[in-house]
TILODREN-659658 format. One record per residue (C-alpha): x, z, y; residue number from 1. Coordinates in steps of 0.02 Angstrom, whole numbers. Layout:
REM TILODREN-659658
X Z Y NUM
...
REM end
This chain:
REM TILODREN-659658
-2526 -297 -641 1
-2484 -460 -731 2
-2307 -490 -800 3
-2261 -617 -664 4
-2306 -496 -525 5
-2209 -357 -611 6
-2053 -466 -621 7
-2064 -508 -435 8
-2089 -326 -386 9
-1942 -272 -495 10
-1831 -407 -419 11
-1877 -356 -241 12
-1843 -173 -280 13
-1674 -216 -355 14
-1630 -323 -205 15
-1679 -185 -84 16
-1572 -61 -181 17
-1422 -178 -177 18
-1441 -209 10 19
-1456 -22 41 20
-1299 12 -60 21
-1201 -118 39 22
-1266 -48 204 23
-1221 129 153 24
-1045 74 107 25
-1026 -14 274 26
-1082 143 365 27
-950 250 279 28
-801 137 312 29
-721 127 484 30
-652 -35 561 31
-486 -82 484 32
-319 -57 569 33
-207 -208 537 34
-21 -232 564 35
32 -414 542 36
187 -393 653 37
161 -564 735 38
157 -496 913 39
309 -384 885 40
485 -425 943 41
599 -485 801 42
753 -382 765 43
677 -212 804 44
557 -88 725 45
380 -82 798 46
361 68 913 47
224 145 803 48
342 157 654 49
484 276 616 50
616 273 480 51
643 420 363 52
812 492 319 53
914 486 159 54
981 646 82 55
1148 619 169 56
1062 608 339 57
1077 419 363 58
924 315 409 59
820 269 257 60
844 83 269 61
862 -56 396 62
681 -90 439 63
646 -224 569 64
529 -365 613 65
592 -535 556 66
536 -710 601 67
529 -813 443 68
443 -968 376 69
410 -867 218 70
291 -747 306 71
123 -721 220 72
38 -739 390 73
169 -825 501 74
274 -803 598 75
332 -623 567 76
356 -495 430 77
419 -316 424 78
579 -321 320 79
688 -191 237 80
860 -271 246 81
984 -138 187 82
1048 -221 28 83
1140 -70 -41 84
1101 108 -90 85
1113 237 -226 86
989 246 -370 87
884 377 -280 88
902 306 -105 89
720 290 -55 90
698 177 96 91
547 247 188 92
459 194 347 93
303 285 411 94
178 257 551 95
167 385 691 96
2 467 737 97
-99 378 602 98
-168 508 482 99
-283 467 337 100
-367 559 195 101
-495 450 106 102
-441 271 130 103
-424 90 80 104
-243 37 104 105
-169 -134 70 106
-7 -231 97 107
68 -397 44 108
250 -398 -11 109
381 -527 -59 110
534 -473 -161 111
689 -553 -84 112
837 -483 -179 113
904 -335 -275 114
1011 -302 -428 115
987 -115 -455 116
808 -118 -391 117
683 -242 -321 118
511 -247 -243 119
427 -105 -149 120
267 -13 -119 121
140 86 -18 122
150 266 40 123
-4 369 85 124
-58 548 118 125
122 581 171 126
166 750 246 127
338 679 288 128
469 564 212 129
492 683 64 130
312 718 12 131
185 580 -21 132
96 470 -146 133
181 307 -192 134
122 148 -279 135
262 25 -309 136
293 -140 -399 137
463 -181 -476 138
501 -361 -532 139
661 -307 -621 140
567 -184 -731 141
411 -292 -732 142
296 -145 -701 143
189 -56 -575 144
197 132 -558 145
110 268 -460 146
206 425 -415 147
183 591 -330 148
340 625 -228 149
376 809 -190 150
530 868 -96 151
604 695 -121 152
583 696 -310 153
469 570 -395 154
345 627 -526 155
272 482 -627 156
82 484 -637 157
53 319 -727 158
142 158 -777 159
72 -18 -801 160
176 -161 -872 161
149 -317 -768 162
235 -486 -749 163
289 -501 -567 164
344 -671 -501 165
478 -652 -367 166
443 -826 -299 167
276 -780 -220 168
187 -649 -118 169
91 -510 -204 170
-34 -380 -145 171
-45 -194 -179 172
-206 -104 -134 173
-249 80 -146 174
-418 164 -131 175
-414 354 -127 176
-570 462 -109 177
-559 647 -147 178
-444 657 -297 179
-491 485 -364 180
-355 352 -347 181
-383 169 -389 182
-240 46 -372 183
-250 -143 -377 184
-114 -274 -400 185
-162 -449 -341 186
-345 -391 -345 187
-332 -331 -525 188
-363 -146 -554 189
-214 -66 -640 190
-242 121 -613 191
-388 242 -606 192
-332 423 -598 193
-358 592 -514 194
-227 696 -424 195
-264 841 -305 196
-90 876 -234 197
-101 794 -62 198
-259 790 42 199
-212 692 199 200
-61 622 288 201
30 470 355 202
44 297 279 203
199 192 259 204
306 73 158 205
442 100 29 206
588 16 -59 207
730 88 -163 208
917 67 -186 209
973 -112 -145 210
800 -193 -140 211
772 -312 5 212
586 -342 32 213
469 -425 157 214
301 -343 198 215
154 -421 289 216
-29 -388 331 217
-29 -200 312 218
-211 -144 322 219
-288 30 332 220
-472 73 326 221
-530 254 339 222
-672 298 221 223
-786 440 274 224
REM end
């Protein structure tokens, strides 16, 4: 076989391998579930969602759909509007009857205000509002962190220092397969770690203390 023929054959083989890999990936990922909140009634929480409770028994935040020109995909966002709270007041909202193990999970968020805390994050593999994984971005601290929350207590897994502009929307994305967790901020990978504590559970959103935050375009894809 002459060199030119060998190059062509090698190229075709590489192309077939790449196409096969893409096809295999497509076969293992289910269609995405998307919540953009645009068909929901403003001023109330979507019926699929439920709010957790704080340690004193009060609802964990004032979560409701808001109509705003600042929406990432207009006209609506899901907002956490309770602008007060103790240092360890975790504002949690979860989705009923949506369970996931291996997943791709993504949300866009816009920090609105907060003096003690700011920003927010994604919850996944949640047994309830006290036990879950959490990836959150904090513009006041200028960092992104991933936690394991057990019995309402956060355990830091990793920290990444990151400049976070409060004037614009940002995206957090999590991929979790087996124990392997990869987390992306604005499409840049910031974490690659392994944790075996939680195996499956609900997904949701999170803020803390006095942080007011808008969320939009929540997207879940199950990975088989």
